[in-house]
C-alpha positions as CSV (number, residue, x, y, z in Angstrom):
1,M,0.2,-0.1,-0.1
2,L,3.1,2.2,0.4
3,G,4.8,1.3,-2.8
4,C,1.5,2.8,-4.5
5,A,0.8,5.2,-2.5
6,I,4.3,7.2,-3.7
7,A,3.2,6.5,-7.5
8,D,-0.2,7.8,-6.2
9,G,1.6,11.1,-4.6
10,Y,0.5,11.0,-1.3
11,I,3.8,9.9,0.1
12,Q,7.0,11.2,-1.8
13,S,9.2,9.1,-0.8
14,V,10.3,7.1,1.8
15,D,13.1,9.3,2.5
16,E,10.5,11.4,3.7
17,P,10.4,12.1,8.0
18,V,7.8,10.6,9.8
19,I,7.3,13.8,12.1
20,K,5.9,15.9,8.4
21,Y,2.7,13.1,8.9
22,I,3.1,12.8,12.9
23,P,3.5,16.1,13.9
24,E,3.0,15.2,17.1
25,L,6.2,13.7,17.8
26,K,8.2,16.3,16.5
27,D,9.4,17.7,20.2
28,K,10.3,14.0,21.2
29,E,13.8,14.0,21.2
30,G,15.5,12.9,17.7
31,M,12.5,12.1,16.8
32,E,12.9,14.9,13.6
33,N,15.8,12.1,12.2
34,L,13.3,9.4,11.9
35,T,12.1,8.5,8.5
36,I,9.5,6.1,6.3
37,E,12.6,3.9,5.7
38,H,13.4,3.7,9.5
39,L,10.4,2.3,9.8
40,L,9.8,0.1,7.0
41,Q,13.2,-1.4,7.8
42,M,12.9,-2.4,11.6
43,T,15.4,0.3,12.0
44,S,13.7,3.0,14.0
45,G,15.2,3.2,17.0
46,V,12.2,3.4,18.9
47,K,11.2,2.1,22.1
48,F,8.4,-0.8,22.3
49,N,7.8,-3.6,23.8
50,E,7.5,-6.5,21.4
51,S,6.2,-9.8,24.3
52,Y,3.3,-11.3,23.5
53,I,2.9,-12.3,27.1
54,N,4.0,-10.0,29.3
55,P,0.0,-8.2,29.6
56,F,0.9,-4.8,30.8
57,G,3.2,-4.5,27.4
58,D,3.0,-2.1,23.9
59,A,2.1,-5.0,22.2
60,A,-0.8,-5.9,24.4
61,T,-1.8,-2.0,24.6
62,Y,-1.4,-2.2,20.3
63,Y,-3.9,-5.1,20.3
64,Y,-6.3,-4.4,23.3
65,G,-6.7,-0.5,23.5
66,T,-8.9,1.7,21.8
67,N,-6.7,4.8,21.2
68,L,-3.5,3.9,18.5
69,R,-3.0,7.3,18.3
70,K,-2.5,8.2,21.7
71,A,-0.5,4.5,22.4
72,I,2.2,6.0,18.8
73,Y,1.7,10.1,20.1
74,K,4.1,8.2,23.6
75,R,6.6,7.0,21.6
76,K,10.2,7.4,22.6
77,L,13.6,6.8,21.0
78,E,15.7,4.7,22.8
79,A,18.5,4.4,19.9
80,A,19.3,6.3,17.4
81,P,18.0,6.1,13.5
82,G,19.3,3.9,11.5
83,T,22.1,2.1,13.4
84,R,20.6,-1.1,14.5
85,F,17.9,-3.4,13.8
86,S,14.8,-4.6,16.2
87,Y,11.6,-5.8,14.7
88,S,8.3,-3.5,16.2
89,S,5.0,-4.3,15.7
90,G,4.9,-0.6,16.9
91,D,7.1,0.2,13.6
92,S,4.4,-0.9,11.0
93,Q,1.1,0.9,13.4
94,M,3.6,4.4,12.9
95,L,3.3,3.8,9.3
96,G,0.1,3.1,9.3
97,L,-0.7,6.4,10.8
98,I,1.3,8.4,8.3
99,L,-0.4,6.2,5.6
100,S,-3.5,7.2,7.4
101,R,-3.0,10.7,7.2
102,A,-1.3,11.0,3.7
103,L,-4.7,9.4,1.7
104,K,-6.5,11.9,3.9
105,D,-10.4,11.4,2.1
106,K,-10.2,7.6,2.6
107,T,-9.4,5.1,5.2
108,L,-6.5,2.5,4.7
109,T,-9.5,-0.8,4.4
110,Q,-10.6,1.6,1.3
111,Y,-7.4,2.1,-0.3
112,L,-6.8,-1.9,0.9
113,E,-10.2,-2.9,-1.5
114,E,-9.5,-0.2,-4.2
115,K,-5.8,-1.5,-5.0
116,L,-5.6,-4.6,-4.5
117,W,-8.4,-6.6,-3.4
118,K,-10.6,-5.0,-6.3
119,P,-8.2,-5.3,-9.5
120,L,-6.3,-8.6,-7.9
121,G,-10.0,-10.2,-8.0
122,M,-10.1,-11.3,-4.7
123,E,-12.7,-14.5,-4.1
124,Y,-14.3,-14.1,-0.7
125,D,-14.4,-10.9,1.9
126,A,-11.7,-10.0,4.1
127,T,-11.7,-8.0,7.6
128,W,-9.5,-5.7,9.6
129,S,-9.7,-5.1,12.7
130,L,-9.9,-1.7,13.9
131,D,-8.6,0.2,17.5
132,L,-12.3,1.4,17.6
133,E,-15.4,1.6,15.8
134,D,-14.2,4.3,12.7
135,G,-11.0,4.1,14.2
136,L,-8.1,3.2,12.9
137,E,-6.9,0.1,11.7
138,K,-3.9,-2.0,13.3
139,T,-1.1,-2.3,10.3
140,F,1.0,-4.2,12.7
141,C,-1.8,-7.0,12.2
142,C,-5.0,-8.2,11.8
143,I,-5.6,-8.5,8.6
144,N,-8.5,-11.8,8.1
145,A,-8.6,-13.7,5.3
146,R,-8.4,-16.8,2.7
147,A,-5.6,-19.1,1.9
148,R,-7.3,-18.0,-1.7
149,D,-6.7,-14.7,-1.2
150,F,-3.3,-14.9,0.4
151,A,-1.9,-16.7,-2.5
152,K,-2.8,-14.2,-4.6
153,I,-0.6,-12.0,-3.0
154,G,2.3,-14.2,-3.2
155,R,1.6,-14.2,-6.6
156,L,2.0,-10.3,-7.0
157,Y,4.9,-10.3,-5.9
158,L,6.2,-13.3,-7.8
159,N,6.0,-12.0,-10.7
160,K,6.9,-8.2,-9.1
161,G,3.6,-6.5,-8.7
162,N,2.1,-7.6,-12.5
163,W,-1.9,-8.5,-12.3
164,N,-2.4,-10.4,-16.0
165,G,-0.7,-7.7,-17.8
166,K,-1.5,-4.8,-15.7
167,Q,0.7,-3.0,-12.9
168,I,-0.9,-3.0,-10.0
169,V,2.5,-2.0,-7.6
170,P,5.4,-0.3,-8.8
171,K,7.6,-2.9,-10.5
172,E,10.6,-0.8,-8.5
173,W,8.9,-1.2,-5.5
174,V,8.5,-5.0,-5.0
175,E,12.1,-5.6,-6.3
176,A,12.8,-2.8,-2.9
177,C,10.5,-5.0,-0.9
178,T,13.2,-8.3,-2.0
179,T,15.9,-6.9,-1.9
180,A,18.2,-7.0,0.9
181,D,19.8,-4.1,1.8
182,T,22.2,-3.7,5.5
183,T,22.9,-0.4,5.4
184,N,22.1,1.7,7.9
185,G,21.7,-0.9,11.1
186,G,19.5,-2.7,8.4
187,V,19.6,-7.1,8.4
188,S,20.1,-9.9,5.4
189,Y,16.9,-11.6,6.3
190,Y,14.2,-8.7,6.1
191,K,13.2,-5.8,3.8
192,Y,10.1,-3.5,3.9
193,Q,7.7,-5.8,5.7
194,W,8.8,-9.5,4.4
195,W,10.9,-11.6,5.9
196,L,14.1,-12.7,3.3
197,Q,14.9,-16.3,2.8
198,K,17.6,-18.5,0.6
199,D,17.8,-18.4,-2.5
200,N,16.3,-15.2,-3.3
201,N,12.8,-16.8,-2.4
202,F,10.6,-14.6,0.6
203,M,8.0,-14.2,2.6
204,A,5.1,-12.4,4.6
205,E,4.5,-14.1,8.6
206,G,2.1,-13.4,11.0
207,I,2.1,-14.1,14.4
208,L,0.9,-17.3,15.1
209,G,2.0,-18.8,11.9
210,Q,0.5,-17.9,8.5
211,M,2.6,-17.5,6.0
212,I,3.0,-16.7,2.3
213,Y,5.8,-18.3,1.4
214,V,6.8,-16.9,-2.5
215,A,10.1,-18.7,-4.3
216,P,10.4,-16.8,-7.5
217,E,12.2,-19.1,-9.2
218,K,10.5,-22.0,-8.7
219,N,7.6,-20.2,-9.5
220,M,5.9,-21.4,-6.1
221,I,4.1,-19.9,-3.9
222,M,2.9,-21.8,-0.1
223,I,0.1,-20.7,1.8
224,R,-0.1,-21.8,5.9
225,L,-2.9,-21.1,8.3
226,G,-3.3,-21.9,11.5
227,S,-3.2,-20.9,15.1
228,A,-0.1,-21.9,16.7
229,Y,3.1,-22.6,15.2
230,G,3.3,-25.8,16.8
231,K,7.0,-27.1,17.1
232,T,7.5,-26.8,13.4
233,D,10.8,-25.3,11.5
234,W,8.4,-23.6,9.0
235,D,11.7,-22.0,7.5
236,T,13.0,-25.8,7.3
237,I,10.5,-26.8,5.9
238,F,9.6,-25.2,2.9
239,E,13.1,-24.7,2.1
240,S,12.6,-28.7,1.7
241,L,9.3,-28.2,0.1
242,V,11.4,-26.0,-2.7
243,Q,13.8,-28.1,-3.4
244,A,11.7,-31.3,-3.6
245,Y,10.0,-29.4,-6.1
């Protein structure tokens, strides 16, 4: 959605400062150096407790709370942006607020429907959890859809944003998402909200083991849905299936 928003002119580039869209953070020390790309790369340096078992952690506040904007305004830096990788649901949620404000006259859900759900001919309706009625989408999680439609997202990225001859997402954006960049705190296994795998494969991964695994060189997409990871090493399973294909 961010790639589409840049192509549509809602956002100029990933180098834009976060405080342009979230001015509520401008008085926080160091926030003037935080960019959209830092959030995409999980190199923001913004403090966030990612624990999924701590009822007082930030993840619990984001999931069960009813005011995500207020929670975002409380964020502070614990490291300089662009110096280290640290996976953070808070970064993804901040991206959601930025995109929501950039769109102005439409919600994230409406934009998702317009740019992806309808153009891809999704076979089922989906839901996206909000923090409260008519509130902000939980962009760190909580899109609920069927396996077949998740597979279409995988196919879209497999084909570098092209869907049956029409460029739905800019090719340059897809390539940026799936090409490692270890500068400025980045890591070889993560890029722009995707987990990078061996042999140019990549994966979208949910908290309970929901996965979209894409293997471009084998023209292969695998979907896994479930309520828990279990004891399975899913990375190894997917790699084995790719090699056996």
